[in-house]
VOGU-3710 file (C-alpha; in Angstrom, 3 decimals, decimal comma):
1> xxxxxxxxxx> 143,004/-178,603/16,897  140,213/-178,558/14,307  140,886/-178,428/10,576  138,589/-177,411/7,727  139,143/-176,050/4,222  142,905/-175,612/4,627  142,435/-173,815/7,956  143,450/-175,216/11,338  141,691/-173,716/14,353  144,269/-173,036/17,045
11> xxxxxxxxxx> 141,995/-171,604/19,708  138,376/-170,634/20,338  137,510/-168,174/23,073  134,869/-165,732/24,291  135,943/-162,172/25,042  134,079/-159,816/27,378  134,702/-156,220/28,455  136,988/-155,979/31,514  135,081/-156,988/34,694  133,217/-154,157/36,367
21> xxxxxxxxxx> 133,654/-151,667/33,504  130,286/-151,969/31,781  126,824/-152,151/33,335  123,845/-153,976/31,883  122,237/-151,897/29,140  119,556/-152,053/26,451  119,408/-150,059/23,228  116,245/-149,821/21,096  116,750/-150,300/17,377  116,402/-147,254/15,145
31> xxxxxxxxxx> 114,425/-147,215/11,903  117,512/-148,069/9,841  118,602/-150,752/12,330  115,261/-152,506/11,914  115,693/-152,596/8,162  119,029/-154,381/8,652  117,899/-156,991/11,189  118,237/-159,835/8,691  121,475/-158,565/7,126  125,053/-159,185/8,165
41> xxxxxxxxxx> 128,442/-157,558/7,618  131,174/-159,903/6,362  134,603/-158,302/6,087  138,127/-159,681/5,643  141,295/-157,643/6,118  144,619/-159,059/4,902  147,831/-157,675/6,402  151,167/-158,541/4,830  153,723/-159,386/7,517  156,515/-161,801/6,583
51> xxxxxxxxxx> 158,228/-161,700/9,971  155,511/-163,323/12,120  156,119/-167,006/12,827  153,617/-169,405/14,352  155,407/-169,296/17,716  155,276/-165,498/17,779  151,613/-165,628/16,832  150,817/-168,046/19,672  152,939/-166,411/22,350  152,490/-162,726/21,559
61> xxxxxxxxxx> 149,811/-161,885/18,983  146,997/-163,999/20,456  147,295/-162,673/24,050  147,619/-159,110/22,738  144,487/-159,385/20,568  142,438/-160,870/23,411  143,377/-158,017/25,720  142,871/-155,282/23,136  139,487/-156,695/22,050  138,377/-156,788/25,676
71> xxxxxxxxxx> 139,381/-153,139/26,134  137,613/-152,198/22,900  134,412/-153,884/24,067  134,513/-151,690/27,160  133,674/-148,774/24,858  131,706/-150,750/22,254  129,840/-153,108/24,569  126,932/-153,753/22,131  129,350/-155,840/20,028  129,484/-158,287/22,952
81> xxxxxxxxxx> 125,724/-158,299/23,428  122,765/-159,878/21,654  119,774/-158,910/19,568  116,676/-159,593/21,651  113,294/-160,367/20,102  110,641/-160,402/22,863  107,556/-162,640/22,538  104,294/-161,375/21,030  106,088/-159,225/18,433  107,596/-156,889/21,005
91> xxxxxxxxxx> 110,100/-154,305/19,807  113,547/-155,847/19,260  116,546/-154,314/20,988  120,261/-154,717/21,526  120,910/-155,923/25,057  124,185/-156,265/26,945  124,254/-158,253/30,172  127,209/-158,754/32,484  129,438/-161,574/31,229  128,104/-161,362/27,677
101> xxxxxxxxxx> 130,923/-161,920/25,237  132,028/-161,925/21,598  133,287/-165,049/19,837  136,967/-164,929/18,825  138,728/-167,656/16,819  142,453/-167,985/16,106  143,456/-170,122/13,157  146,323/-171,023/10,828  146,108/-171,416/7,059  148,307/-173,050/4,431
111> xxxxxxxxxx> 146,579/-171,190/1,589  148,561/-169,032/-0,829  148,538/-165,551/0,702  149,851/-163,900/-2,471  147,091/-165,497/-4,565  144,351/-164,496/-2,117  145,487/-160,871/-2,016  146,047/-160,510/-5,762  144,052/-158,411/-8,208  143,046/-161,321/-10,445
121> xxxxxxxxxx> 139,612/-162,947/-10,276  139,298/-165,485/-7,464  136,622/-167,897/-6,316  134,595/-166,628/-3,354  134,744/-170,085/-1,746  138,485/-169,586/-1,257  137,743/-166,940/1,370  134,956/-168,578/3,347  137,198/-170,421/5,818  138,603/-167,070/7,009
131> xxxxxxxxxx> 135,145/-165,722/7,869  133,832/-166,847/11,282  130,290/-168,106/11,584  127,931/-166,272/13,897  127,031/-168,260/17,043  123,615/-169,961/16,871  120,422/-168,308/18,011  118,736/-169,502/21,205  115,496/-169,137/23,162  115,356/-167,817/26,711
141> xxxxxxxxxx> 111,988/-167,496/28,467  110,141/-167,275/25,121  112,592/-164,586/23,947  114,742/-165,076/20,856  118,415/-164,299/21,605  120,606/-163,603/18,556  124,393/-163,170/18,995  125,698/-160,030/17,316  129,344/-160,624/16,468  132,076/-163,119/15,713
151> xxxxxxxxxx> 135,759/-162,517/14,937  138,521/-164,654/13,469  142,244/-163,989/13,136  144,055/-166,322/10,738  147,829/-166,635/10,435  149,581/-167,363/7,160  153,007/-168,236/8,621  155,756/-165,886/7,424  153,306/-164,296/4,971  150,494/-162,415/6,650
161> xxxxxxxxxx> 147,443/-162,243/8,886  143,744/-162,042/8,041  141,247/-160,421/10,423  137,671/-161,527/9,714  134,498/-159,899/11,058  130,998/-161,321/10,870  128,444/-158,970/12,429  124,709/-158,405/12,509  124,172/-155,268/10,441  121,762/-153,904/13,036
171> xxxxxxxxxx> 124,753/-153,247/15,320  125,773/-150,348/13,108  126,630/-149,058/9,654  129,982/-149,336/7,923  131,233/-146,152/9,524  130,595/-147,318/13,089  131,982/-150,800/12,374  135,126/-149,822/10,450  135,939/-146,211/11,308  135,048/-146,561/14,985
181> xxxxxxxxxx> 135,137/-150,093/16,374  137,721/-151,802/14,149  140,138/-148,874/14,153  139,846/-148,656/17,937  140,681/-152,363/18,278  143,640/-151,943/15,910  144,930/-148,831/17,666  144,785/-150,410/21,120  146,564/-153,503/19,778  149,308/-151,388/18,212
191> xxxxxxxxxx> 149,698/-149,395/21,427  150,200/-152,581/23,396  146,882/-152,415/25,262  147,234/-148,732/26,280  143,778/-147,181/25,891  144,554/-143,718/27,253  144,177/-142,213/23,770  140,432/-142,783/24,018  140,008/-140,628/27,108  142,232/-137,971/25,517
201> xxxxxxxxxx> 139,946/-137,840/22,468  136,905/-137,529/24,724  138,446/-134,626/26,663  139,284/-132,826/23,414  135,676/-133,145/22,242  134,443/-131,728/25,546  136,753/-128,715/25,299  135,566/-127,797/21,805  132,232/-126,197/22,625  130,569/-128,586/25,058
211> xxxxxxxxxx> 127,256/-126,704/24,881  127,004/-127,249/21,150  127,773/-130,926/21,535  125,145/-131,396/24,256  122,470/-129,502/22,319  123,173/-131,493/19,163  123,148/-134,820/21,000  119,884/-133,948/22,764  118,206/-132,974/19,476  119,199/-136,256/17,860
221> xxxxxxxxxx> 118,081/-138,196/20,935  114,698/-136,450/20,991  114,153/-137,202/17,302  114,987/-140,871/17,763  112,751/-141,129/20,840  109,854/-139,542/18,961  110,207/-141,895/15,989  110,330/-144,925/18,270  107,593/-144,094/20,756  104,933/-141,981/19,074
231> xxxxxxxxxx> 101,642/-143,678/18,236  102,432/-146,678/16,069  106,139/-145,972/16,348  108,687/-146,718/13,703  107,423/-150,299/13,472  104,274/-149,011/11,759  106,443/-147,777/8,882  108,615/-150,876/8,862  105,596/-153,106/8,232  105,365/-151,680/4,716
241> xxxxxxxxxx> 109,104/-151,518/4,123  109,355/-155,033/2,691  106,628/-154,323/0,147  108,231/-151,018/-0,824  111,630/-152,676/-1,244  110,139/-155,484/-3,348  108,406/-152,947/-5,591  111,667/-151,052/-6,089  113,450/-154,304/-6,938  111,141/-155,303/-9,809
251> xxxxxxxxxx> 113,585/-153,636/-12,156  117,354/-154,110/-11,961  118,590/-152,762/-8,622  122,290/-152,522/-7,733  123,382/-151,573/-4,228  126,695/-149,975/-3,329  128,384/-151,010/-0,060  131,214/-149,385/1,904  132,759/-145,983/1,100  136,171/-144,509/0,270
261> xxxxxxxxxx> 135,661/-142,312/3,340  136,111/-145,341/5,615  139,867/-145,240/4,872  140,288/-149,006/5,147  144,010/-148,789/4,427  144,563/-146,678/7,542  143,764/-149,697/9,741  146,984/-150,619/11,552  147,372/-153,376/14,152  151,127/-152,874/14,216
271> xxxxxxxxxx> 151,942/-155,896/12,022  152,339/-154,105/8,724  150,253/-152,231/6,203  146,902/-153,567/5,019  147,484/-155,435/1,752  143,850/-155,733/0,699  140,312/-156,239/1,999  137,326/-158,253/0,839  133,648/-157,533/1,461  131,841/-160,883/1,312
281> xxxxxxxxxx> 128,529/-159,200/2,168  128,005/-158,339/-1,500  127,490/-162,044/-2,272  124,212/-161,953/-0,319  122,591/-159,558/-2,806  123,241/-157,733/-6,044  125,810/-155,221/-4,832  129,288/-153,855/-5,323  131,703/-152,542/-2,691  133,405/-149,192/-3,279
291> xxxxxxxxxx> 136,337/-148,224/-1,077  139,594/-146,322/-0,938  142,725/-147,723/-2,580  146,200/-148,430/-1,247  147,465/-145,055/-2,460  146,054/-141,558/-2,007  143,369/-140,747/-4,559  142,762/-144,348/-5,603  139,376/-146,061/-5,467  138,789/-149,817/-5,352
301> xxxxxxxxxx> 135,617/-151,523/-6,555  134,837/-155,116/-5,542  132,534/-157,051/-7,859  131,288/-160,601/-7,290  129,229/-162,603/-9,802  128,872/-166,162/-11,120  131,862/-167,033/-13,325  130,143/-166,687/-16,746  128,868/-163,236/-15,814  132,217/-162,211/-14,325
311> xxxxxxxxxx> 134,112/-163,346/-17,442  131,794/-161,241/-19,596  132,124/-158,286/-17,232  135,940/-158,403/-17,281  135,970/-158,550/-21,078  133,522/-155,649/-21,502  135,169/-153,550/-18,797  138,668/-154,052/-20,230  137,456/-153,198/-23,727  135,734/-150,101/-22,389
321> xxxxxxxxxx> 138,898/-148,875/-20,664  140,953/-149,492/-23,792  138,458/-147,592/-25,949  138,335/-144,714/-23,460  142,122/-144,518/-23,399  142,263/-144,380/-27,192  139,613/-141,653/-27,361  141,363/-139,544/-24,689  144,640/-139,718/-26,610  142,874/-138,269/-29,670
331> xxxxxxxxxx> 141,737/-135,217/-27,702  143,853/-132,160/-27,090  144,041/-130,246/-23,810  141,594/-127,634/-25,136  138,910/-130,264/-25,738  138,292/-130,902/-22,023  135,531/-129,341/-19,954  135,454/-129,320/-16,163  132,630/-130,150/-13,778  132,483/-130,813/-10,053
341> x> 129,893/-133,239/-8,684
//
């Protein structure tokens, strides 16, 4: 067993879709995919579960997660594939070949689960050992091959479990990663590997106006094909994208990641409710993450900055809330106006 930063690796494995379920396929990158080629998604999900021992984790949780991930990759095969960059500046694409696989690590940590999942400020370095590294790039026949995904599941004995995802952003946006792939993996795990709910959902969609669905899908497909293959293609626009982005960034630019609509706290692997989540992607640029809270109607905002800046932010933010609260108390009910945005 390997140990690093208070984490002991229990097992490393590669997980593929079930044999014979997925054929070899290639997917061209869309305009927005190309913009995200150099970006990655780094997410941690902490589940509080005080009843899971190390033995139970080894004998039950690990085999269950391997099987459920394999079944999930049957439907989301690009997550097991690679980004392919052909020689001579050919158009990059996502390619899945038979026996391609996703990296999956199982680990154990002695870190303080309560501290990590608290609301107080914490050092980003405390979370890095729970985030798997993406496998290294390689060259094959003058073609650059870039692995797309890596997963890590870390046990905090008798405290909780952390599920970490490290993905190339070109594989999809937050909605496809969280609302689709991750929730599918969680649902199959909770159901004990029974994936029949997926086919039931597909049949329901077909029954609700199949003509409309087909027409809509064809229109989207035609638009994507036109943008990719007309003279110059989308790559002609992308060439100037870096310059446009740099020009926009000359002032102060703050990005917002995630969305309350992703419903992070609905993710359920069957171990217990999600305690909290961390988006480490915001450390790669000036960004904040905005998501739903533990309770209905709540919103969580994740901010990450160097300590001096964060200390100043906390002080100013707290003072602002206190001042706002005092001003609201001075107002009567008739002093409010209503607006919907």
